[in-house]
C-alpha positions as a Markdown table, in Angstrom:
| # | Residue | x | y | z |
|---|---|---|---|---|
| 1 | Met | -27.3 | 10.8 | -3.5 |
| 2 | Val | -27.9 | 7.4 | -5.1 |
| 3 | Glu | -27.4 | 4.1 | -3.3 |
| 4 | His | -27.0 | 0.6 | -5.0 |
| 5 | Gln | -26.5 | -3.0 | -3.8 |
| 6 | Ala | -24.1 | -5.2 | -5.8 |
| 7 | Gly | -24.0 | -8.6 | -4.1 |
| 8 | Asp | -22.6 | -8.0 | -0.6 |
| 9 | Ala | -21.1 | -4.7 | -1.6 |
| 10 | Phe | -22.8 | -1.4 | -0.9 |
| 11 | Val | -22.4 | 1.5 | -3.4 |
| 12 | Arg | -23.1 | 5.2 | -2.7 |
| 13 | Ile | -22.8 | 7.8 | -5.4 |
| 14 | Val | -22.9 | 11.5 | -4.5 |
| 15 | Tyr | -24.1 | 14.0 | -7.2 |
| 16 | Ala | -24.1 | 17.8 | -7.4 |
| 17 | Lys | -26.5 | 20.0 | -9.4 |
| 18 | Val | -24.5 | 22.1 | -12.0 |
| 19 | Gln | -25.9 | 25.0 | -14.1 |
| 20 | Ser | -24.6 | 24.9 | -17.6 |
| 21 | Asn | -26.0 | 26.9 | -20.5 |
| 22 | Gly | -29.3 | 27.4 | -18.7 |
| 23 | Arg | -29.7 | 23.8 | -18.0 |
| 24 | Thr | -29.3 | 21.9 | -14.7 |
| 25 | Glu | -27.3 | 18.7 | -14.8 |
| 26 | Met | -26.5 | 16.1 | -12.2 |
| 27 | Val | -22.7 | 15.6 | -12.0 |
| 28 | Pro | -21.3 | 12.7 | -10.0 |
| 29 | Leu | -18.8 | 14.0 | -7.4 |
| 30 | Lys | -17.7 | 11.0 | -5.2 |
| 31 | Leu | -18.3 | 7.3 | -5.0 |
| 32 | Tyr | -18.0 | 5.2 | -1.8 |
| 33 | Val | -18.2 | 1.4 | -1.7 |
| 34 | Asp | -18.2 | -1.1 | 1.1 |
| 35 | Gly | -16.2 | -3.7 | -0.8 |
| 36 | Ser | -13.6 | -4.0 | -3.5 |
| 37 | Leu | -14.2 | -2.9 | -7.1 |
| 38 | Glu | -13.1 | -6.3 | -8.3 |
| 39 | His | -16.0 | -7.8 | -6.2 |
| 40 | Ile | -18.4 | -5.5 | -8.0 |
| 41 | Thr | -17.0 | -5.6 | -11.5 |
| 42 | Gly | -16.7 | -9.4 | -11.0 |
| 43 | Ser | -20.5 | -9.6 | -10.9 |
| 44 | Leu | -20.8 | -7.3 | -13.9 |
| 45 | Phe | -18.1 | -8.9 | -16.0 |
| 46 | Ala | -18.1 | -12.5 | -14.7 |
| 47 | Ser | -16.3 | -14.7 | -17.1 |
| 48 | Ser | -18.1 | -17.7 | -18.5 |
| 49 | Glu | -14.8 | -19.6 | -18.5 |
| 50 | Ser | -14.5 | -22.2 | -15.7 |
| 51 | Glu | -11.5 | -22.1 | -13.4 |
| 52 | Val | -8.5 | -24.2 | -14.1 |
| 53 | Ser | -8.9 | -27.4 | -12.0 |
| 54 | Ala | -6.4 | -28.5 | -9.3 |
| 55 | Gln | -3.4 | -30.6 | -10.6 |
| 56 | Ser | -3.9 | -29.3 | -14.2 |
| 57 | Leu | -0.6 | -28.7 | -15.9 |
| 58 | Leu | -0.3 | -25.3 | -17.8 |
| 59 | Ser | 2.3 | -24.8 | -20.4 |
| 60 | Asn | 3.5 | -28.3 | -19.6 |
| 61 | Arg | 5.2 | -26.8 | -16.6 |
| 62 | Tyr | 3.0 | -25.1 | -14.0 |
| 63 | Gln | 0.9 | -27.5 | -11.9 |
| 64 | Ile | -2.2 | -25.8 | -10.4 |
| 65 | Gln | -2.6 | -26.3 | -6.6 |
| 66 | Arg | -5.6 | -24.1 | -5.7 |
| 67 | Val | -7.3 | -20.8 | -6.4 |
| 68 | Leu | -5.9 | -17.9 | -4.4 |
| 69 | Gly | -8.4 | -15.3 | -5.5 |
| 70 | Gln | -10.9 | -14.2 | -8.1 |
| 71 | Gly | -11.9 | -10.8 | -9.4 |
| 72 | Gly | -13.4 | -9.0 | -12.4 |
| 73 | Phe | -10.2 | -9.5 | -14.3 |
| 74 | Gly | -9.6 | -13.1 | -13.8 |
| 75 | Arg | -8.3 | -15.7 | -11.3 |
| 76 | Thr | -5.1 | -16.1 | -9.4 |
| 77 | Tyr | -3.7 | -19.6 | -8.7 |
| 78 | Leu | -1.0 | -21.0 | -6.5 |
| 79 | Ala | 1.0 | -23.4 | -8.6 |
| 80 | Val | 4.3 | -25.4 | -8.5 |
| 81 | Asp | 6.9 | -25.1 | -11.2 |
| 82 | Arg | 7.8 | -28.6 | -12.4 |
| 83 | His | 11.0 | -27.3 | -14.1 |
| 84 | Arg | 12.3 | -25.7 | -10.9 |
| 85 | Phe | 12.0 | -28.6 | -8.3 |
| 86 | Asn | 8.3 | -27.8 | -7.6 |
| 87 | Glu | 9.1 | -24.3 | -6.5 |
| 88 | Leu | 5.9 | -22.4 | -5.6 |
| 89 | Cys | 4.8 | -19.6 | -7.9 |
| 90 | Val | 1.7 | -17.6 | -8.6 |
| 91 | Val | -0.2 | -18.0 | -12.0 |
| 92 | Lys | -2.5 | -15.1 | -12.9 |
| 93 | Glu | -5.2 | -15.7 | -15.5 |
| 94 | Phe | -6.7 | -12.8 | -17.5 |
| 95 | His | -10.1 | -12.9 | -19.2 |
| 96 | Pro | -10.7 | -10.3 | -21.9 |
| 97 | His | -14.4 | -9.3 | -21.4 |
| 98 | Ser | -15.0 | -8.7 | -25.1 |
| 99 | Thr | -15.6 | -11.4 | -27.6 |
| 100 | Glu | -14.8 | -9.2 | -30.6 |
| 101 | Glu | -11.9 | -10.5 | -32.6 |
| 102 | Tyr | -10.3 | -7.1 | -32.9 |
| 103 | Glu | -10.4 | -6.5 | -29.1 |
| 104 | Leu | -9.2 | -10.0 | -28.4 |
| 105 | Glu | -6.1 | -9.5 | -30.6 |
| 106 | Lys | -5.5 | -6.0 | -29.2 |
| 107 | Ser | -5.7 | -7.6 | -25.6 |
| 108 | Arg | -3.0 | -10.1 | -26.5 |
| 109 | Asp | -0.8 | -7.3 | -27.9 |
| 110 | Leu | -1.2 | -5.1 | -24.8 |
| 111 | Phe | -0.9 | -8.1 | -22.5 |
| 112 | Glu | 2.5 | -9.0 | -24.0 |
| 113 | Arg | 3.6 | -5.4 | -24.0 |
| 114 | Glu | 2.8 | -4.9 | -20.4 |
| 115 | Ala | 4.3 | -8.3 | -19.5 |
| 116 | Lys | 7.6 | -7.1 | -21.0 |
| 117 | Ile | 7.4 | -4.1 | -18.7 |
| 118 | Leu | 6.9 | -6.3 | -15.7 |
| 119 | His | 9.8 | -8.5 | -16.8 |
| 120 | Asp | 12.1 | -5.4 | -16.7 |
| 121 | Ile | 11.1 | -4.6 | -13.1 |
| 122 | Asp | 13.9 | -5.8 | -10.8 |
| 123 | His | 13.3 | -4.7 | -7.3 |
| 124 | Pro | 13.7 | -6.9 | -4.1 |
| 125 | Gln | 10.3 | -5.6 | -2.7 |
| 126 | Ile | 8.4 | -6.5 | -5.9 |
| 127 | Pro | 7.6 | -10.1 | -6.8 |
| 128 | Lys | 9.7 | -11.2 | -9.8 |
| 129 | Phe | 8.0 | -11.7 | -13.2 |
| 130 | Leu | 8.7 | -15.2 | -14.4 |
| 131 | Ala | 6.8 | -15.9 | -17.6 |
| 132 | Cys | 3.7 | -15.3 | -19.7 |
| 133 | Phe | 1.8 | -17.6 | -22.1 |
| 134 | Glu | -1.5 | -18.2 | -23.8 |
| 135 | Glu | -3.3 | -21.5 | -23.4 |
| 136 | Met | -7.0 | -22.6 | -23.9 |
| 137 | Asp | -7.7 | -19.2 | -25.4 |
| 138 | Arg | -6.7 | -17.6 | -22.1 |
| 139 | Leu | -3.8 | -15.3 | -21.1 |
| 140 | Phe | -1.6 | -16.2 | -18.2 |
| 141 | Leu | 1.4 | -14.7 | -16.4 |
| 142 | Val | 3.6 | -16.3 | -13.8 |
| 143 | Gln | 5.1 | -14.4 | -10.8 |
| 144 | Glu | 7.3 | -15.2 | -7.8 |
| 145 | Tyr | 5.4 | -16.5 | -4.8 |
| 146 | Val | 5.8 | -14.2 | -1.7 |
| 147 | Lys | 5.8 | -16.1 | 1.6 |
| 148 | Gly | 4.2 | -13.8 | 4.1 |
| 149 | Arg | 0.9 | -12.1 | 5.1 |
| 150 | Thr | -0.9 | -9.1 | 3.7 |
| 151 | Tyr | -1.4 | -6.1 | 5.8 |
| 152 | Ser | -5.1 | -6.7 | 5.8 |
| 153 | Ala | -4.4 | -10.0 | 7.6 |
| 154 | Leu | -2.0 | -8.4 | 10.0 |
| 155 | Leu | -4.6 | -5.7 | 10.8 |
| 156 | Arg | -7.3 | -8.3 | 11.5 |
| 157 | Glu | -4.9 | -10.1 | 13.9 |
| 158 | Arg | -4.7 | -6.9 | 15.9 |
| 159 | Gln | -8.5 | -7.1 | 16.4 |
| 160 | Gly | -9.3 | -3.5 | 15.7 |
| 161 | Glu | -6.1 | -2.0 | 17.2 |
| 162 | Gly | -4.0 | 0.0 | 14.8 |
| 163 | Phe | -0.3 | 0.1 | 14.2 |
| 164 | Ala | 1.8 | 2.6 | 16.2 |
| 165 | Glu | 2.9 | 5.9 | 14.5 |
| 166 | Gly | 6.5 | 4.7 | 14.6 |
| 167 | Glu | 5.5 | 1.5 | 12.8 |
| 168 | Val | 3.7 | 3.2 | 10.1 |
| 169 | Leu | 6.4 | 5.8 | 9.6 |
| 170 | His | 9.0 | 3.0 | 9.3 |
| 171 | Trp | 6.6 | 1.2 | 6.9 |
| 172 | Leu | 6.2 | 4.3 | 4.7 |
| 173 | Lys | 10.0 | 4.9 | 4.5 |
| 174 | Asp | 10.3 | 1.2 | 3.4 |
| 175 | Leu | 7.7 | 1.6 | 0.7 |
| 176 | Leu | 8.2 | 5.0 | -0.8 |
| 177 | Pro | 11.5 | 4.0 | -2.5 |
| 178 | Val | 9.7 | 1.2 | -4.2 |
| 179 | Leu | 7.1 | 3.6 | -5.6 |
| 180 | Ala | 9.9 | 6.0 | -6.6 |
| 181 | Tyr | 11.5 | 3.0 | -8.5 |
| 182 | Ile | 8.3 | 2.1 | -10.5 |
| 183 | His | 7.3 | 5.8 | -11.1 |
| 184 | Asp | 10.7 | 6.5 | -12.5 |
| 185 | Arg | 9.9 | 3.8 | -15.1 |
| 186 | Asn | 6.6 | 5.4 | -15.9 |
| 187 | Ile | 4.7 | 2.6 | -14.1 |
| 188 | Ile | 1.8 | 3.3 | -11.8 |
| 189 | His | 0.5 | 0.5 | -9.6 |
| 190 | Arg | -3.2 | 1.8 | -9.5 |
| 191 | Asp | -4.4 | -0.6 | -6.8 |
| 192 | Ile | -2.5 | 0.1 | -3.6 |
| 193 | Ser | -4.3 | -1.1 | -0.5 |
| 194 | Pro | -3.6 | -3.3 | 2.6 |
| 195 | Asp | -4.6 | -6.3 | 0.4 |
| 196 | Asn | -1.8 | -5.6 | -2.1 |
| 197 | Ile | 1.1 | -5.1 | 0.3 |
| 198 | Met | 2.6 | -8.1 | 2.1 |
| 199 | Leu | 5.0 | -8.4 | 4.9 |
| 200 | His | 7.7 | -10.8 | 3.8 |
| 201 | Gln | 8.0 | -13.6 | 6.3 |
| 202 | Asp | 11.8 | -14.0 | 6.0 |
| 203 | Leu | 13.0 | -10.5 | 4.9 |
| 204 | Asn | 10.6 | -8.7 | 7.3 |
| 205 | Val | 10.0 | -5.9 | 4.7 |
| 206 | Pro | 6.8 | -4.8 | 2.9 |
| 207 | Met | 6.3 | -6.2 | -0.6 |
| 208 | Leu | 4.2 | -4.4 | -3.2 |
| 209 | Ile | 2.2 | -7.1 | -5.0 |
| 210 | Asp | -0.5 | -7.5 | -7.7 |
| 211 | Phe | 1.0 | -5.8 | -10.7 |
| 212 | Gly | -1.8 | -7.4 | -12.8 |
| 213 | Val | -1.2 | -6.5 | -16.4 |
| 214 | Gly | -4.9 | -7.3 | -17.1 |
| 215 | Lys | -5.9 | -4.1 | -15.3 |
| 216 | Trp | -3.7 | -2.0 | -17.6 |
| 217 | Thr | -4.8 | -3.8 | -20.7 |
| 218 | Ile | -8.5 | -3.2 | -19.8 |
| 219 | Glu | -7.8 | 0.5 | -19.2 |
| 220 | Gln | -5.9 | 1.0 | -22.4 |
| 221 | Leu | -8.6 | -0.8 | -24.4 |
| 222 | Ser | -11.4 | 1.3 | -22.9 |
| 223 | Asn | -9.5 | 4.5 | -23.7 |
| 224 | Glu | -9.5 | 3.7 | -27.4 |
| 225 | Val | -13.2 | 4.2 | -27.8 |
| 226 | Pro | -15.1 | 7.6 | -27.3 |
| 227 | Ala | -16.2 | 8.2 | -23.7 |
| 228 | Tyr | -19.8 | 8.4 | -24.6 |
| 229 | Ser | -19.9 | 4.9 | -26.0 |
| 230 | Arg | -17.4 | 3.3 | -23.6 |
| 231 | Lys | -18.3 | 0.5 | -21.2 |
| 232 | His | -16.9 | 1.9 | -18.1 |
| 233 | Ser | -14.1 | -0.1 | -16.6 |
| 234 | Ile | -12.7 | 0.8 | -13.1 |
| 235 | Val | -9.2 | 0.0 | -12.0 |
| 236 | Gly | -8.6 | 0.4 | -8.4 |
| 237 | Lys | -10.3 | 0.0 | -5.0 |
| 238 | Val | -13.0 | 2.4 | -3.9 |
| 239 | Gly | -12.0 | 4.2 | -0.7 |
| 240 | Tyr | -8.3 | 3.9 | -1.6 |
| 241 | Ala | -8.2 | 5.1 | -5.3 |
| 242 | Pro | -8.4 | 8.9 | -5.8 |
| 243 | His | -11.3 | 10.6 | -7.7 |
| 244 | Glu | -9.3 | 11.3 | -10.9 |
| 245 | Gln | -8.7 | 7.5 | -11.1 |
| 246 | Leu | -12.3 | 6.5 | -10.4 |
| 247 | Trp | -14.1 | 9.1 | -12.4 |
| 248 | Met | -11.8 | 10.0 | -15.2 |
| 249 | Gly | -9.6 | 6.8 | -15.5 |
| 250 | Gln | -6.5 | 9.0 | -15.1 |
| 251 | Cys | -3.5 | 8.0 | -13.0 |
| 252 | Phe | -0.5 | 9.9 | -11.9 |
| 253 | Pro | 2.4 | 9.1 | -9.5 |
| 254 | Ser | 0.4 | 11.2 | -6.9 |
| 255 | Ser | -2.5 | 8.8 | -7.4 |
| 256 | Asp | -0.5 | 6.0 | -5.9 |
| 257 | Leu | 0.7 | 8.3 | -3.1 |
| 258 | Tyr | -3.0 | 9.0 | -2.3 |
| 259 | Ala | -3.8 | 5.3 | -2.1 |
| 260 | Leu | -0.6 | 4.7 | 0.0 |
| 261 | Ala | -1.7 | 7.5 | 2.5 |
| 262 | Val | -5.2 | 5.9 | 2.7 |
| 263 | Thr | -3.5 | 2.6 | 3.5 |
| 264 | Ala | -1.4 | 4.4 | 6.1 |
| 265 | Ile | -4.4 | 5.9 | 8.0 |
| 266 | Val | -6.2 | 2.5 | 7.8 |
| 267 | Leu | -3.2 | 0.9 | 9.5 |
| 268 | Leu | -3.0 | 3.7 | 12.1 |
| 269 | Thr | -6.7 | 3.6 | 13.0 |
| 270 | Gly | -7.6 | 0.0 | 12.4 |
| 271 | Lys | -10.7 | 1.3 | 10.5 |
| 272 | Glu | -11.9 | 1.0 | 6.9 |
| 273 | Pro | -11.8 | 4.2 | 4.8 |
| 274 | Lys | -15.6 | 4.5 | 4.8 |
| 275 | Asn | -15.4 | 5.0 | 8.6 |
| 276 | Leu | -12.8 | 7.8 | 8.3 |
| 277 | Val | -14.8 | 10.1 | 6.1 |
| 278 | Asp | -17.4 | 12.6 | 7.2 |
| 279 | Ser | -20.7 | 11.6 | 5.5 |
| 280 | Arg | -21.9 | 15.2 | 5.2 |
| 281 | Thr | -18.7 | 17.0 | 4.0 |
| 282 | Leu | -17.0 | 14.0 | 2.5 |
| 283 | Ser | -13.7 | 15.1 | 4.0 |
| 284 | Trp | -11.2 | 12.9 | 5.8 |
| 285 | Gln | -11.7 | 12.8 | 9.5 |
| 286 | Trp | -9.1 | 10.2 | 10.5 |
| 287 | Gln | -7.5 | 12.3 | 13.1 |
| 288 | Lys | -10.5 | 11.8 | 15.3 |
| 289 | His | -9.6 | 8.2 | 15.7 |
| 290 | Val | -5.8 | 8.3 | 16.4 |
| 291 | Gln | -3.3 | 10.7 | 17.8 |
| 292 | Val | -0.1 | 11.3 | 15.8 |
| 293 | Ser | 2.4 | 14.1 | 15.7 |
| 294 | Asp | 1.2 | 17.2 | 13.9 |
| 295 | Arg | 4.0 | 17.1 | 11.3 |
| 296 | Phe | 3.3 | 13.4 | 10.4 |
| 297 | Ala | -0.4 | 14.3 | 10.0 |
| 298 | Lys | 0.5 | 17.2 | 7.7 |
| 299 | Val | 2.5 | 14.9 | 5.4 |
| 300 | Leu | -0.4 | 12.4 | 5.3 |
| 301 | Asn | -3.1 | 15.0 | 4.7 |
| 302 | Thr | -1.0 | 16.5 | 1.9 |
| 303 | Met | -0.9 | 13.0 | 0.3 |
| 304 | Leu | -4.7 | 12.7 | 0.8 |
| 305 | Asn | -5.6 | 16.0 | -1.0 |
| 306 | Asp | -8.5 | 15.6 | -3.5 |
| 307 | Lys | -6.6 | 17.7 | -6.0 |
| 308 | Pro | -3.6 | 15.9 | -7.6 |
| 309 | Ser | -1.9 | 19.2 | -8.1 |
| 310 | Glu | -2.0 | 19.8 | -4.3 |
| 311 | Arg | -0.4 | 16.6 | -3.4 |
| 312 | Tyr | 3.3 | 15.7 | -3.4 |
| 313 | Ala | 4.4 | 15.2 | -6.9 |
| 314 | Ser | 6.7 | 12.3 | -6.2 |
| 315 | Ala | 7.6 | 9.6 | -3.7 |
| 316 | Gln | 11.0 | 11.4 | -3.3 |
| 317 | Asp | 9.1 | 14.5 | -2.2 |
| 318 | Val | 7.2 | 12.6 | 0.5 |
| 319 | Leu | 10.5 | 11.0 | 1.8 |
| 320 | Ala | 12.0 | 14.5 | 1.9 |
| 321 | Ala | 9.0 | 15.9 | 3.8 |
| 322 | Leu | 9.2 | 13.0 | 6.4 |
| 323 | Glu | 13.0 | 13.6 | 6.8 |
| 324 | Asn | 12.5 | 17.4 | 7.1 |
| 325 | Ser | 9.9 | 16.9 | 9.7 |
| 326 | Asp | 12.3 | 14.8 | 11.8 |
| 327 | Thr | 15.1 | 17.4 | 11.4 |
| 328 | Thr | 12.7 | 20.3 | 12.3 |
| 329 | Leu | 11.6 | 18.4 | 15.4 |
| 330 | Val | 15.2 | 17.9 | 16.5 |
| 331 | Ser | 16.0 | 21.6 | 16.2 |
| 332 | Gln | 12.8 | 22.9 | 17.9 |
| 333 | Val | 12.3 | 20.5 | 20.9 |
| 334 | Pro | 14.1 | 21.8 | 24.0 |
| 335 | Val | 16.7 | 19.7 | 25.9 |
| 336 | Val | 15.5 | 18.2 | 29.2 |
| 337 | Thr | 17.4 | 17.1 | 32.1 |
| 338 | Val | 17.4 | 13.4 | 33.1 |
| 339 | Val | 18.8 | 12.4 | 36.5 |
| 340 | Ser | 20.5 | 9.1 | 36.9 |
| 341 | Gln | 19.2 | 7.0 | 39.8 |
| 342 | Ser | 22.5 | 5.0 | 40.2 |
| 343 | Ala | 23.7 | 4.2 | 43.7 |
| 344 | Ile | 26.8 | 6.3 | 42.8 |
| 345 | Ala | 26.4 | 10.1 | 43.3 |
| 346 | Pro | 23.8 | 11.3 | 40.8 |
| 347 | Gln | 24.9 | 13.1 | 37.7 |
| 348 | Gln | 22.9 | 15.3 | 35.4 |
| 349 | Ala | 22.7 | 14.5 | 31.7 |
| 350 | Thr | 21.3 | 16.3 | 28.8 |
| 351 | Ile | 19.4 | 14.0 | 26.6 |
| 352 | Ser | 17.1 | 15.4 | 24.0 |
| 353 | Ala | 13.4 | 14.8 | 24.5 |
| 354 | Val | 13.0 | 14.1 | 20.8 |
| 355 | Leu | 15.8 | 11.5 | 21.0 |
| 356 | Ile | 13.9 | 9.7 | 23.7 |
| 357 | Asp | 10.7 | 10.0 | 21.7 |
| 358 | Gln | 12.4 | 8.7 | 18.5 |
| 359 | Cys | 14.0 | 5.8 | 20.5 |
| 360 | Glu | 10.6 | 4.7 | 21.6 |
| 361 | Arg | 9.2 | 5.0 | 18.0 |
| 362 | Glu | 12.0 | 3.1 | 16.4 |
| 363 | Leu | 12.4 | 0.5 | 19.1 |
| 364 | Val | 8.7 | -0.6 | 18.6 |
| 365 | Asn | 9.7 | -1.8 | 15.1 |
| 366 | Tyr | 12.2 | -4.3 | 16.7 |
| 367 | Ile | 10.7 | -5.4 | 20.0 |
| 368 | Gly | 7.1 | -4.4 | 19.9 |
| 369 | Pro | 4.8 | -2.4 | 22.3 |
| 370 | Val | 7.1 | -2.9 | 25.4 |
| 371 | Ala | 9.5 | -0.4 | 23.8 |
| 372 | Arg | 8.2 | 2.6 | 25.8 |
| 373 | Phe | 8.6 | 0.9 | 29.1 |
| 374 | Leu | 12.1 | -0.4 | 28.2 |
| 375 | Val | 13.3 | 3.1 | 27.3 |
| 376 | Gln | 12.0 | 4.5 | 30.6 |
| 377 | Glu | 13.8 | 1.7 | 32.4 |
| 378 | Val | 17.1 | 2.2 | 30.6 |
| 379 | Leu | 16.9 | 6.0 | 31.1 |
| 380 | Ser | 17.3 | 5.5 | 34.8 |
| 381 | Gly | 20.7 | 4.1 | 34.4 |
| 382 | Val | 22.4 | 6.2 | 31.6 |
| 383 | Thr | 23.9 | 9.7 | 31.6 |
| 384 | Ser | 24.4 | 10.4 | 28.0 |
| 385 | Ser | 22.7 | 10.1 | 24.6 |
| 386 | Glu | 25.4 | 7.6 | 23.4 |
| 387 | Gly | 24.9 | 5.6 | 26.5 |
| 388 | Leu | 21.1 | 5.4 | 25.9 |
| 389 | Leu | 21.5 | 4.2 | 22.4 |
| 390 | Thr | 24.1 | 1.6 | 23.3 |
| 391 | Ala | 22.0 | 0.3 | 26.2 |
| 392 | Leu | 18.8 | 0.1 | 24.0 |
| 393 | Ala | 20.7 | -1.6 | 21.1 |
| 394 | Ala | 21.8 | -4.3 | 23.5 |
| 395 | Lys | 18.1 | -5.1 | 24.2 |
| 396 | Ile | 17.4 | -6.0 | 20.5 |
| 397 | Pro | 17.9 | -9.7 | 20.1 |
| 398 | Asn | 18.8 | -9.5 | 16.3 |
| 399 | Ala | 22.4 | -8.2 | 16.0 |
| 400 | Gln | 21.8 | -6.7 | 12.6 |
| 401 | His | 18.7 | -4.9 | 13.7 |
| 402 | Ala | 20.6 | -3.6 | 16.8 |
| 403 | Ile | 23.2 | -2.1 | 14.4 |
| 404 | Glu | 20.5 | -0.6 | 12.2 |
| 405 | Phe | 18.7 | 0.9 | 15.2 |
| 406 | Gln | 21.9 | 2.5 | 16.5 |
| 407 | Arg | 22.9 | 3.9 | 13.1 |
| 408 | Lys | 19.5 | 5.5 | 12.6 |
| 409 | Leu | 19.3 | 7.2 | 15.9 |
| 410 | Ser | 22.9 | 8.3 | 15.9 |
| 411 | Arg | 21.9 | 11.0 | 13.3 |
| 412 | Ile | 19.9 | 12.7 | 15.9 |
| 413 | Val | 22.8 | 12.6 | 18.4 |
| 414 | Ala | 25.1 | 14.0 | 15.8 |
């Protein structure tokens, strides 16, 4: 095992001895970092270009307000669009690391090609691509500004307490169709983490952000030269990106599913990936830190498999597994008797235990952690499954959410 320090980031590389043709070689197996790869590669590939100053006008249209972030691939700025009534937007700057004329020209071609791909993406949970241009010998792209907070920020606000299983399950079901959409178009995100998923302030849905074309351009450029002479370029975040992506530079739809599952267990536990892995066996030990249903854990662990061939092949497969788990639970959990405590003569009612459990899980998404207590309170005054759903829906302030809640849970009753 070898350890390195890169700025504030801590890097650990685990090697294994392999016998080949009578020789012993050290082969890297896994790599763990306390910090993002962009933080590390930023120090290795830091651009000599200065940042665009505030109030600068790019393309005679986009007025820079401030820097939002900086990594190994360039900077991200908040700007206003002077042609659209000063509407906020995000301007991303890409710095090709090479100064060779051929690679610079190739970077431009790839950048424009990938920008065209982003332009064709039209999904309500992905920021819209607005424009791309070159100025001051730099490449820029412009995207829709998403008003909201990243899930990293949301997790910090909980001060170490993770999200409930019902919240994460609902979150997964919201995001998996987004991955299905991009994967159907042969696009792989490559950098899924809590930093790159935002909760939209107005729509209250998770948004998949940071489709930075610079990452894809760098990866394609590096793949054009032999591996033995290549300057290694890493796309992704250590701890979240799977091994085939970090060590081989290969990405599949299941690579995104792996990163999505890591993000899910981080949200569930409130802990970083490095704290969820056994340091001796290098296996995931996240279930020590949080209690979830066995079937949900099985789905997540399949997504987290080290071997791409052992994971789900597609986002649709994960959605099907989650739905099948719900169906199986409904058929296997016995019916329990709930006694009404009304002043009228008590009546016995048969309400499925799994319906009660699912009501608690779903209700958390609409009214927060008081959901469990509210369900128990309502149970004392209802005598049927339909009555339970109607009474709980009436407790949800937002009428549209109330209808959505009742529609979801009605499937179990049916």
